[in-house]
C-alpha positions in Angstrom: 93.5 90.7 89.9 92.3 93.5 87.6 90.0 92.1 84.6 89.4 94.2 81.8 85.9 94.1 79.8 86.7 94.7 76.2 84.8 94.5 72.7 83.3 96.7 70.1 80.7 99.2 71.1 76.9 98.0 71.7 78.1 94.4 72.4 76.8 94.7 76.2 80.2 95.1 78.2 78.6 97.7 80.3 75.3 95.5 81.0 77.8 92.6 82.0 79.6 95.0 84.1 76.4 95.9 86.1 75.5 92.3 86.3 79.0 91.4 88.2 79.2 94.4 90.2 75.5 95.0 90.9 75.9 98.6 89.3 73.4 100.4 87.4 75.4 102.4 85.1 73.8 103.8 81.8 74.6 101.4 79.1 75.0 103.9 76.4 77.7 106.1 78.5 80.7 105.8 76.0 78.6 106.4 73.0 77.2 109.4 74.6 80.5 111.0 75.1 82.1 109.5 78.3 85.7 108.4 77.8 86.6 107.4 81.4 86.5 103.4 82.1 84.1 102.4 84.3 85.9 100.7 87.6 84.1 98.2 90.2 84.4 95.1 92.4 82.7 91.8 92.1 82.2 89.9 95.0 83.0 86.1 94.2 80.6 84.1 95.7 82.1 81.2 97.9 79.9 78.7 100.3 82.9 77.8 102.1 83.0 81.5 103.4 79.2 81.4 103.9 79.5 78.3 106.0 82.6 79.5 108.1 80.6 82.6 108.8 77.9 80.6 110.2 80.1 78.7 112.4 82.1 81.5 113.7 79.8 84.5 113.7 82.4 86.9 113.0 82.1 90.7 113.2 82.8 90.7 109.5 82.5 88.4 106.3 85.0 89.0 103.5 84.9 87.0 100.1 87.5 87.3 97.5 86.8 90.0 95.1 87.8 90.8 91.6 88.2 94.1 90.3 86.6 95.0 87.0 87.3 97.5 84.5 84.6 98.3 81.9 86.9 99.6 78.9 85.6 102.3 76.0 84.9 100.2 73.0 87.1 99.3 70.2 86.4 100.0 66.4 88.5 99.2 63.4 91.5 101.9 63.8 91.8 102.0 67.6 95.5 101.0 67.7 96.1 104.4 65.9 94.0 106.4 68.0 90.7 106.5 66.0 87.5 106.6 68.0 88.2 106.3 71.7 91.3 104.1 70.9 93.8 106.5 72.9 91.7 106.2 76.0 91.2 102.3 75.5 94.9 101.9 75.2 95.7 103.7 78.3 93.2 102.2 80.4 93.8 98.7 79.0 97.4 98.5 80.3 96.4 98.7 83.8 94.6 95.2 83.8 96.0 91.8 84.4 93.6 89.9 82.0 90.8 90.6 79.4 87.7 89.3 79.1 86.2 90.0 75.4 82.4 90.4 75.1 81.2 89.2 71.9 77.8 90.1 70.7 75.3 87.2 69.3 72.1 88.7 70.8 69.7 90.1 68.4 68.3 93.5 69.0 66.8 95.8 66.2 66.9 98.7 68.5 70.5 98.4 69.1 72.6 98.6 65.8 75.8 96.7 65.5 78.7 98.8 64.6 79.5 96.5 61.8 76.3 96.3 60.2 75.5 92.6 61.3 76.0 89.8 64.0 79.0 88.2 63.3 81.0 87.0 66.3 84.0 85.7 64.6 84.7 88.9 62.6 84.4 90.9 65.8 86.7 88.8 67.8 89.1 89.2 64.7 88.9 93.0 64.9 89.1 93.2 68.6 92.6 91.0 68.4 93.8 92.7 65.3 93.6 96.2 67.4 95.6 94.7 70.3 98.0 93.1 67.9 98.7 96.2 65.9 99.1 98.5 69.2 101.6 95.9 70.1 103.4 96.0 66.9 103.6 99.8 66.8 105.4 99.8 70.0 107.8 97.2 69.1 108.6 98.5 65.6 109.5 101.8 67.3 111.7 100.4 69.7 113.8 98.3 67.4 114.3 101.4 65.1 115.7 103.2 68.3 118.0 100.3 69.3 119.3 99.7 65.7 119.8 103.4 65.2 121.8 103.6 68.7 125.7 103.7 68.5 126.2 101.7 71.3 124.3 98.3 72.0 125.4 96.5 75.0 124.6 92.7 75.9 121.3 93.5 77.5 120.5 95.8 74.7 121.1 92.8 72.6 119.1 90.4 74.2 116.2 92.7 74.4 116.4 93.3 70.5 116.2 89.5 70.0 113.1 89.0 72.2 111.5 91.9 70.5 112.0 90.5 66.9 110.7 87.2 68.2 107.5 89.0 69.4 107.3 91.0 65.9 107.4 88.0 64.2 104.7 86.3 65.8 102.5 89.6 65.7 103.0 89.6 62.1 101.6 86.1 61.8 98.5 87.5 63.6 99.9 85.4 67.1 99.5 87.2 70.3 102.5 87.8 72.6 101.1 85.3 75.4 100.9 82.2 73.0 105.0 82.5 72.7 107.1 80.1 74.9 109.5 82.9 76.3 112.2 82.2 78.9 111.8 84.1 82.5 114.7 86.2 80.9 112.8 87.1 77.9 109.8 88.1 79.8 111.9 90.3 82.0 113.0 92.4 79.1 109.1 92.9 77.9 107.9 94.1 81.2 108.4 97.8 80.9 106.3 97.6 77.8 103.1 96.3 79.4 102.2 94.7 75.7 98.3 94.1 75.3 98.8 90.7 73.8 100.7 89.7 76.8 97.5 89.7 78.5 95.4 86.3 78.7 92.1 86.5 77.2 88.7 84.8 77.6 85.7 84.9 75.7 82.0 85.8 77.0 79.3 85.3 74.4 76.5 87.6 75.1 73.1 85.8 73.8 69.6 86.8 74.2 66.8 85.0 76.0 65.4 83.1 72.6 69.0 82.2 72.0 69.7 81.0 75.6 66.5 78.5 75.6 67.3 77.1 72.0 70.9 76.9 72.7 71.6 78.3 69.4 73.0 81.3 68.0 75.0 82.6 65.4 78.3 80.6 64.7 78.3 78.7 67.8 80.2 75.5 66.8 82.7 77.6 65.2 83.3 79.9 68.4 83.8 76.6 70.5 86.4 75.4 68.0 87.9 78.9 67.8 88.0 78.6 71.7 89.9 75.1 71.6 92.3 76.1 69.0 93.3 79.1 70.9 93.4 77.7 74.3 90.9 80.5 75.1 88.1 79.7 77.8 84.7 80.6 76.6 81.5 81.3 78.2 77.9 82.2 77.4 75.6 84.5 79.4 72.4 86.5 78.8 73.6 89.6 80.3 70.4 91.5 80.1 68.1 88.9 81.2 70.4 88.0 84.2 70.6 91.9 85.2 66.7 91.8 85.3 66.8 88.3 87.3 69.2 90.0 89.9 66.8 92.8 90.8 64.4 90.1 92.1 63.9 88.7 95.6 66.5 85.9 96.1 63.7 83.3 96.2 62.1 84.5 93.0 65.5 84.6 91.7 66.3 80.9 92.3 62.8 80.1 90.8 63.4 82.2 87.7 66.9 81.0 87.1 65.8 77.4 87.1 62.9 78.1 84.6 64.8 79.6 82.0 67.6 77.2 82.6 70.4 79.4 84.0 72.3 76.7 86.8 74.9 79.4 88.1 74.6 83.3 87.9 77.3 84.9 85.7 79.5 86.1 88.5 79.9 82.4 89.8 80.8 81.3 86.2 83.2 83.9 85.5 85.0 83.2 88.7 85.2 79.5 88.1 86.4 80.0 84.7 89.4 82.9 85.7 90.3 81.0 88.5 90.8 77.9 86.7 92.5 79.5 83.5 94.7 81.8 85.7 95.8 79.1 88.0 94.1 80.5 91.3 92.9 79.2 94.6 91.5 80.5 97.6 92.5 80.1 101.5 90.7 80.9 104.2 91.0 82.5 107.7 88.6 82.2 110.5 87.9 83.9 113.9 85.4 85.9 115.8 86.5 89.2 114.2 86.6 88.1 110.5 86.1 85.3 108.0 87.8 85.8 105.0 89.0 84.2 101.6 92.3 85.1 100.0 93.1 84.5 96.4 96.5 83.3 95.6 98.3 81.5 92.8 98.7 77.7 92.7 101.9 76.7 94.4 102.3 79.6 96.7 104.0 78.7 99.8 102.6 78.9 103.4 105.4 82.0 103.8 104.1 83.4 101.0 100.4 83.4 101.8 101.1 84.6 105.4 102.4 87.9 103.5 99.1 87.9 101.8 97.5 88.4 105.2 99.9 90.8 106.4 103.8 91.3 105.7 104.5 91.3 109.6 103.1 87.6 109.6 105.4 86.7 106.6 108.3 88.5 108.5 107.8 86.7 111.6 106.3 83.5 110.2 106.6 80.4 112.7 104.0 77.7 111.4 100.9 77.3 109.7 98.2 75.6 111.6 96.0 74.0 108.5 92.8 72.1 108.4 90.8 71.1 105.2 87.7 72.9 104.7 85.9 69.4 103.8 86.9 68.2 107.3 85.8 71.0 109.4 82.5 71.2 107.1 82.0 67.1 107.9 82.8 67.0 111.5 81.2 70.6 112.3 83.6 72.0 114.8 87.4 72.5 115.2 87.7 70.3 118.2 86.4 67.2 116.6 88.9 67.8 113.7 91.7 67.6 116.2 90.3 64.7 117.7 90.4 62.9 114.9 94.1 63.9 114.1 93.2 66.1 110.9 94.8 69.2 112.5 98.4 69.8 111.0 101.3 72.0 111.4 103.1 72.9 108.6 106.4 75.0 107.9 107.1 78.0 105.5 107.6 75.6 102.5 104.4 74.0 102.6 102.4 74.5 99.2 98.9 76.2 100.1 95.8 74.1 98.7 92.2 75.5 97.6 90.0 75.4 100.7 93.0 75.4 103.2 91.8 76.8 106.5 95.0 78.4 107.8 95.9 80.0 111.1 99.5 81.6 111.1 101.6 81.5 113.9 104.3 84.2 113.8 106.5 86.3 116.0 108.0 89.6 115.5 
């Protein structure tokens, strides 16, 4: 999954990117003239992978990952090409989902592009630019269709769904909020609309706000999150970056001291997995222990293809063991003794934490 980090300039996007990817990029790179998005990979912590690695002692241990793209900051008018609008629009179309970084932290040395801290205003600014960019594309396409002399049934169906989307955008509703049929969604695929992409909010707070649990518009932001069905989380990105540079033992102590229960990547992973309906299944062996990310509802046959297309093509059975059972009993032999080892067919729906060995023949 590709996650795009978006927001106004100077809200802490690159700091958050550094935190998740353990990078050390210059945080004012975009304001000093850089236009290319930063791309990195965040390893998703998973104690199940760590435990299985201890049991199997493989040559290689591979956690699930999330590709992150730190996008140039948006400003008012970006949808019309102002600022780095064109670079942003080109980059953002490559992502599957958006995480909007919203500034609540105070820092007199870092001026706010809008003149002051107002999280709800900033969210509206970003959302408006995304909606306007989509609206411009839709209006152009509708004009072209209606100006055509030949309109067949497929084009007519496309026109209908575009008008439905345009009506929503004019009401300031993103396209992803519409209840569209599979056929209607198929008509929209080629456009790669921005407001089709689901979004979550990350409120970037400072150390003092973290300690007090208070910052501007906190209650209103959570109400907004509930109304829009948009996940929200808080992070003190700068402080977590500084904590992340400490030795592991000091890191845990400092996190406890300042009241951070989980690192930012843990919380982001939990939120995104829940929001996007993702789960992980696990494969084990002497060569590698690995976590694989799939959508809820994925069958064993499709999961096999995630590992390798040959395994999907030659699928016979899936040997399935629940992670919790293996952890509790300590070894695969004891799991089998207890009758907790199962053979499943291609239509078995993979569950989060399944340890799977695929039998196949090609």
